[in-house]
matplotlib code that plots the C-alpha trace (Angstrom):
import matplotlib.pyplot as plt

x = [0.0, 1.6, 1.3, 1.8, 2.3, 2.6, 4.4, 5.3, 3.1, 1.7, 1.4, 3.3, 3.0, 2.4, 5.8, 7.1, 8.1, 7.0, 7.8, 5.6, 7.1, 5.6, 7.2, 6.3, 6.4, 5.2, 6.9, 9.4, 8.6, 10.7, 7.7, 5.1, 4.1, 3.6, 2.6, 1.0, -2.6, -4.7, -8.3, -10.6, -14.0, -14.9, -11.9, -11.7, -9.3, -6.0, -2.8, -0.1, 3.0, 3.6, 6.7, 6.8, 8.5, 9.7, 12.0, 11.6, 9.9, 7.6, 4.3, 3.3, 0.0, 0.4, -0.5, 2.6, 5.1, 8.3, 7.4, 7.0, 9.5, 8.7, 11.6, 11.7, 14.2, 15.0, 17.4, 14.6, 11.8, 10.0, 8.6, 8.9, 7.2, 9.1, 6.8, 8.3, 6.7, 3.5, 0.3, -3.0, -4.6, -2.2, -4.0, -5.4, -4.9, -2.1, -2.2, 0.5, -1.0, -0.3, -2.6, -4.1, -3.3, -0.2, 0.5, -1.0, -4.4, -4.6, -8.3, -9.0, -8.4, -5.8, -4.6, -3.0, -3.1, -2.2, -4.2, -3.1, -1.0, -2.6, -1.0, -2.3, -1.0, -1.9, -1.7]
y = [0.0, 3.2, 6.4, 9.7, 13.0, 16.3, 19.3, 22.7, 24.9, 28.1, 31.5, 33.1, 36.0, 35.4, 34.6, 33.2, 29.7, 27.1, 23.5, 20.7, 17.5, 14.1, 11.8, 8.1, 5.4, 1.8, 1.0, 2.2, 4.6, 2.5, 0.2, 2.7, 5.3, 8.4, 11.9, 15.2, 15.9, 18.9, 19.5, 21.4, 23.2, 24.3, 22.6, 19.6, 17.0, 17.3, 15.4, 18.0, 15.7, 12.0, 9.8, 6.2, 3.5, 1.6, 4.2, 7.5, 9.1, 12.0, 13.4, 17.0, 18.8, 21.2, 24.0, 23.4, 22.1, 24.0, 25.6, 22.6, 19.8, 16.5, 14.9, 11.3, 11.1, 7.5, 8.3, 10.1, 7.9, 11.1, 12.9, 16.7, 19.1, 22.3, 25.0, 28.0, 30.9, 30.4, 31.7, 32.6, 29.6, 27.3, 28.0, 24.7, 21.9, 19.6, 15.9, 13.3, 10.1, 6.6, 6.1, 2.6, 2.0, 4.1, 7.6, 7.1, 5.8, 8.0, 8.7, 5.2, 6.3, 6.1, 3.4, 5.9, 9.6, 12.2, 14.9, 17.6, 20.8, 24.2, 26.4, 30.0, 32.3, 36.0, 38.4]
z = [0.0, -1.2, 0.7, -1.2, 0.6, -1.2, 0.0, -1.3, -3.6, -2.1, -3.6, -6.5, -8.9, -12.5, -14.1, -10.8, -9.8, -7.3, -6.6, -5.3, -4.1, -3.5, -0.9, -1.5, 1.2, 1.3, -2.0, -4.5, -7.3, -9.6, -10.0, -11.0, -13.5, -11.4, -12.1, -11.2, -11.9, -11.1, -10.4, -8.2, -8.2, -11.7, -13.2, -15.5, -14.2, -16.1, -16.4, -15.8, -16.1, -15.8, -15.8, -16.9, -14.8, -17.9, -19.5, -17.4, -20.4, -19.6, -20.7, -20.3, -20.9, -23.8, -21.5, -19.3, -21.7, -21.6, -18.3, -15.9, -15.3, -13.5, -11.7, -10.5, -7.6, -6.9, -4.1, -2.2, -3.5, -4.4, -7.4, -7.8, -10.2, -10.8, -12.1, -13.8, -15.7, -13.8, -15.1, -13.4, -15.1, -13.3, -10.1, -8.8, -6.4, -7.5, -6.7, -6.9, -8.1, -9.6, -12.6, -12.6, -16.3, -16.6, -17.8, -21.3, -20.0, -16.9, -17.3, -16.2, -12.6, -9.9, -7.6, -5.1, -4.7, -2.1, -0.4, -2.7, -2.6, -3.3, -6.0, -6.3, -9.0, -8.9, -11.8]

ax = plt.figure().add_subplot(projection="3d")
ax.plot(x, y, z, "-o")
ax.set_aspect("equal")
plt.show()
């Protein structure tokens, strides 16, 4: 049974940077596709970034590509999302999660997820 715990996030001005981290316990991240997803009131659930266990390849939403970077840290058994050039529309709750059918078929649901980290970007 994996346990995912997010930290970081907070407030930033438009154009600023924030980082959210996900500490994983109960298992090794080597064995799972894992990623960052965002949703909240009035927002469609969206895959922000996801990294595959097989080859460390990464998927990014078109809206964040070039601005966000997902980092799989095997030494720390953690996954981090570095967010640069933030925009107001990045405001959301960010969840670290293990998609049941991997990064590609993430809409099938999640096996594990954390409690979320709030990111608020002001103009």
